[in-house]
Structure formats: structure tokens, C-alpha cells
N, C-alpha and C positions, 0 to 999 in steps of 0.2 A: 315813439321816441322815449329814450330813457330820461329819468329825472335829471341826471347829471348833464345831459345835453340841453335840456330846458334851462337849467341853472347856468350853464356855460354861456348861453346866449345873453344872459344878463351881464356877464363879465366882458363881453366883446367890445363894449363901448367905453369901458373903464380901465381894464388891464393895460391897453396900449399906453395909457397915460403914466403907468408905473415905469415903463421902459424909457420914457423921455424925462423922467423926474431927475433933477440935478443930483440928488443923493445917489440914486441908482447908477446914473451915467458916470459920475465921478468915482464911485466905488469900482466900476468896471474898467475905467481907463486909468485907475491908479492915482487920480489927483485929489481924491476926497481928503480934506484935512482930518488928521487923526483924532482931533478933539471931538469932531462931529460923530465919528464912528464910536468913540468911547461913550458918548452920550447915548447913542443908539443902543449900544450893547447893554447899558444899564437900564434903559427904558424897556428894552425887549425882555430882559431878565424879569422885570416886574410884571410885564405882560404875561410871560409864561407862568408866573406864579398863580395868576388868575385863570389862565388857560387850563391848567390841570384841575382846578376847582370845578370847571365846567364839566369835565369828565365825571367827577364825583357826583355832580348834580344829575347827570344823565343816568348814571348807574342806578340811582334811586328809582328811575322809571322802568328799568329793565325787568321783564317778567319771566325770563328763563336763564339758565346758567350759561348757555352759549353766548347770549348777548352780554352777560356780565363778564365772561371770559374775554370777549373781544374788547370791550370797553376798558377792562382792567389792564389788558396788554397795551392798548394805546396810551393809557395814562402812565403806565410803568415805563414805556419807551420814551415818552416825553420827559419824564423826570430823569431817566438815565442819560438821555442826550444832553440835558442841561448840565449834568455833572461831568459827562465825558468830554463835551465840546464847549459849551457856553462859558462855564466858569473858568476852565483853563485858558480859553481865548481872552477873557477879561484879564486874567493874570499876566498873559503875554503883553497886553496893552498897558500894564502897570496899574490896573484898577485894584485898589486896596480893599481889604475887608471893611475898613472904616467907611470908605466911599459906598460900598454895597449896602452896609447897614444904614447909612444916612440917606440913601436914595429914596425919593418919593415919586410916585407916578405923576406925570404931567396930567392936567385936567383932560386933555384929548385922549390920553391913554386910559384913564379911569372911565371916561364916557364910553369908550369902545368896549372894554371888558364888562362894564355894568350892563350895557345893552345885550351882550352875548349871554351873560348869566341870567338876566331877566327872561329872555326868550327861551333859554334852555329850561328854566324852572317852570315856565308857564306851559311849555309844550311837552311832546312825547320824545322818545329816543331819536326818531328821525329829525325832529325839529332841532334838538340839541346838536346832532351831528352836522346839520347844515350850518349852524352858527359857527362851527369850527372849520368848515371846509375852505373858506376863502384864504385864511391864513396859510393852511397847509398847501393848497393847490396853487395859489398865486406865487408863493415863493419858488416852487418848482418851475413855474412858468417864467418868472423873472430870471432865475439862474440859467435856465436853458437858452432863453432868447439872448441874454446879454453875453454869455460865453460864446455864442455863435457869432455875435457882432464884434466882440472883443476877445479874440482867441488868447491873448496874453493875460486875461483876467484870472485864469486858473493858476497861473504861476506867479501872480503878484505876491510879494513878500508879506504885505499887510492884510490884503483882502481876499487872496486866492483861496484860503481855507473856507471862507464863507460860501463862495460859489461852489467849491468842491463838495461841500456838505449837502447842498440842495440839488446837485446833479448826480449824486451817488445812487447806485442801484438800491441800496438799503432804504434811502429816503423815498425814492420813486415807488418802491414796493409798498411802503407804509402809506403813502398818499393814495396809491391805487386801491389798497385795501379799504380805505375810508370811502372812496368813490364807489367801489363795488357794494359796500354795505348800504350806502345811501340809495343806490339803484335798486337793491333787493327790497329794502323797506318801502321804497316809493313806487313799487311796481303797480300797486292797486289803489293809490290815493286818488281822490277826485280832483277836478280842475281847480276848485276853490282852494284846496290845500296846496296844490302846485303853485298857484299864484302867490299864496302867502309865503311859501318857502323861498320862492324867487325874490320876493320883496326883502326877506331877511338877508339873503345872500347879497343882494345888491347893496343894502345898507352896510353890510360888513365890508364890501368892496370900497365903498366911499370912506368908511372909517379908516381902512388901511391907507388910503391915499392921504388922508389927514395925518396919519401916523408918519408917513414919509415926510410930509411938510414939517411936522413938529420936530422930528429929529434933525432935519437938515438945518433948521434955524435954531436948534438947541432950545426949543421952547419959547423963543422970543417973538416969533412972528405969528400973529393971530389970523391974518388973511391967508387963504389957501394959495399955494404957489402954482399948482398945476391942475387942480381939480376942476377948474372951469366953472365952479359955482360955490356959493357960501355954504 
């Protein structure tokens, strides 16, 4: 069994909760209040700022140019997508430069990225890539599942571009490249390592669920909405 298959088994009990989360559902059916989405976009922008730092931390672990090339490409693609899509999207929502400069990550956002950075710094290239995997993979999953359930989601004036980005062929390929790299690096790891990597991935799954909680309540609600546990 490939490492990605073992890891996916950890997601099967958590990812369906994403699909029933009020933020995700209301984004798909077009009823999500715009102020919640603006808050999400700002927090996600701050999250991405740390996400690319994790690639930088992983590059330090790479021991050959091919690994460095792959990691550098992923890092560059993430930065490029932020400038091509994320920032223009915020502009369309009316988010100003002053708001971006003044934005600070919510404590749940900081806790998530801090966990990822710590695991990436403590581990090897494979460990670092696994810390990044849930964000990449679950967004593809959410977009695919929700556009199947809500066909009009892709044409929604406010949120259609979000779904379109994560069901695009380019995004799917980038995500698949990450999965393939993890499978290649994980082909010969022992069971103890597999268990540790699955634990990291599951923790990231739960952090993402808390992220959805946090943006839906715009940082006001401390108790989880849909995670089923504290």
C-alpha cells in the first residue's frame, strides 16, 4: 500500500466534516455572507505566508539538486498563485492594502502554521511534505465534492472563482505531483515512521477543521462548530 493511501485513511473520518461545515456549504450554495469570506481570505493570505516558509525549511533538508528543484518549483508556484489569484481576489472583494498590512493571524491560524513549521524543521524532506499535504489535498477534495453537489457553485459571482481554482487541471497536477513525491520518498520507510507521518497528517486535518470554524465565526467562537471534539 502506498504511503498516500495510508495517509488518506486518516482523512476519511475527518474530511467529510469539511463538506458539512457551514462555511463550505454556504460558499457552495452562494449564501455565505461576504464579510466572512473577506475574513477568510485575509487569514488564508497570512496562512500562505507561513506555508511558503515551510518549503524554505524543507529545502534545507534536501540532499540533491533534483529535490531542491522540485521544492523550489512548488514554493515558486505557491507564491505565484498568491499574486495571480489570491491578491486580485481580495482586491475584487474591496480588501485594501491597509487592511492587509494591519491583518494579524488568529491564534488558531498561528497554532496551525507553528505546528507545521516545527514538524518540518524537526523532520526530513518527507516529513515536511506531509505537513503540507492536507492543505493541498483537502482543498482539491472539497472543491470537487462540493461542485458535484452544487453545480451552480462554479458560476457563482462571488465564490465561483474559488471553486474553479481548486478543480482546475493545473491545481490537480500540482497536488498530484506532491502526492507522487511523498509516495516515492515513503516507499521504503518503516512502520513506525508511517505511523508518525499519519499522526502529523491527522493533526493537520483537525487544524484545518478548526480553521474553517475560525473563519466562519470571524475569530469570535472558541468552541469548534463541526469538529466533534475540542
